[in-house]
Residue, then its C-alpha position, 0 to 999 in steps of 0.5 A: m189799327e183795324m181793331n181800334r177802328r172797329s172798337a171806336i165804331g162800336a163805341i160810337g154805335a153804343v152811345g148812339l143807341a143809348c141816346l136813342s133809347e133814352a130819347h125813346a124812354q122820355g117820349d114814352w113817359p109815363a109808361r108806368p105809374l108815378k109816385l108822388v111823395m108826401p112828407h106832410a101829415p095825412g088829412g092836413p091841407t098840403d096832403v089834401v090838396g096834393r092828393a087832389f092834384a095827383a088824381h087830376i094828373s093821373r087823368t091827364l097823363g093816362q097813368q096813375m100817380y099814387v101818393e106815398s106818405k113819408l113822414g118825419a123830421a119836419g118833412n126832411i125824410g120824405t124830401e131826402y128820399v126823393a133827392r136820392a131817387a132816380p131822375d127818371g120822372y117816376t118819383a116826384l115830391y109834393q112840398t111846401s115853402g118850408i123846403t126853402i126855410v130848412p137850410a137856415l135851420y140845419k147845419k147838416l142836410n142830406f139834400d139842397p133845395l136848389r141843387s138836389f131838385v128840378p123845379v116843376a111848378m108851384p100850383a097852390s098857395i095859402n094866405t096867412v092870418i093873424v088871429v087873437n084870443n077873444d079875450v084880447p081887447v083889440k079889434s084891429f091891427a092898429e089896436f093890436v100893435q098899440y096893445l102889444k107895445a103897451n105890454p112888452g114881453k107880456l103877450s105870448f104867441g103860439s107857432g107850429g114849431n121853431g123855424n116854422i113860417t108861423h114862428l118866423g112870420i111873427e118874429v119878422l112882424l115884431q122886428m118891424l114893429g120894434a115890439n117883443a112877445v114870448h114865443i111858445p112853439y108847439k108840435g104843429t099848429a093844431p095844438a097851438m090853436a087849441d092853446l089860443l082858444g084856451g087863452n094860454v097864448q094870446f095870438m098867432l099867425d096861421a094858415l087861413s085854411s086852418s084858422y077860417p073855421f074858428i074865425k067863422d064860428g067866432k072862436v078867435r078874432a082875425i085882425a089882419v091877413g098876412g099875405a100880400q092880398r086880402s082873402a075872398l073869405l075875409p074881404d073886410v079884414p085888411t092885410v098887414a101891409e094895408s094896416g101900415l106895415e108896408g112890405y110885410a107879406m107871409s103866405t105858404w105855398q105848395c110845389v112839385l119837384l123832381p130829382a136833379g137830373a130829370p130830363d127837361a122833356i119830362v119836366q115840361k110834360l109834368n109841368a103842363a099836367v100840374n098847370k092843367a090841374a091848377a086851372d080846373p074850375e072845380l078844384q079852384k072852387q073846392f079849395g078856394s072855399i078853404g082859402v087855397q089859391m091856385h097858380q100856374s107857373t113855368p119851371a123857370q119862373f118857379g125856380a127863380y122864386m125858390r132861389e129868392e125864397v131861400a135867400r129871404w129866409a136865410q136873411v130872416a133867420r139871421s136877423v132874428g138870431i136863429q142859428p142852424e143846429 
């Protein structure tokens, strides 16, 4: 009996010490450098913004947050890597809205965007814009719709790939208009834009940050902004919704996630650091000039938004006939 009592007391003491040790570790976080996994191509808007955030967060937390690129499988390799990482707050993921689309595209994923991660923050978004080749005889969204319907199945649009927001965003548009066009998928939006410039496709939906230099130089024509609000870069270009298609809103966003099981104290501390970066006037000015908008959010707010987006894209994929592969 005495041995059992001693064993019980010892076990309780061990649990207590473990809890104290864990609490101490969380209180000291970060005690060493942090890793921000980047599953997107170097030099692209997501990579550039993510690296700027990492540098700012490093200054705020007093520990370096270094960026590690893990590319492949449309971002799924880097995402899976973080999903399998220890939930100690030292490995984070910088992802885009694409993470909420992939469940509708793949039958087998080694991660679940809602169950495998803890939402930290959504610090940035990029408006989209519908652009047309200069030879397309339209100057407004209304003229574009009229021309599209007068030439059913004769116009083609480029996208960054099957299931990409630049693909699904146009499919939703066509569905709402009761029109049709030929989809030409590319391995990224850069080659799609190259073919738009060359006249091989007639229109596309693209991130404003990517399209703006071509719009500014008069190489393509912007006929409508895809997001819910106009862009300060294109103040005279109305949104699709303003142009008569109420309810249409397409923008891309960027986010910070931690592996599921990360302690709430660490999630909240990292959230505060991300929000501080998003509120930095210099970063807002730097990225606002290329169409990136900064946002602040709580983990709960962003988590609710992620759930809405996963459900939304699942419905969109079904409505346009996309079957998970």
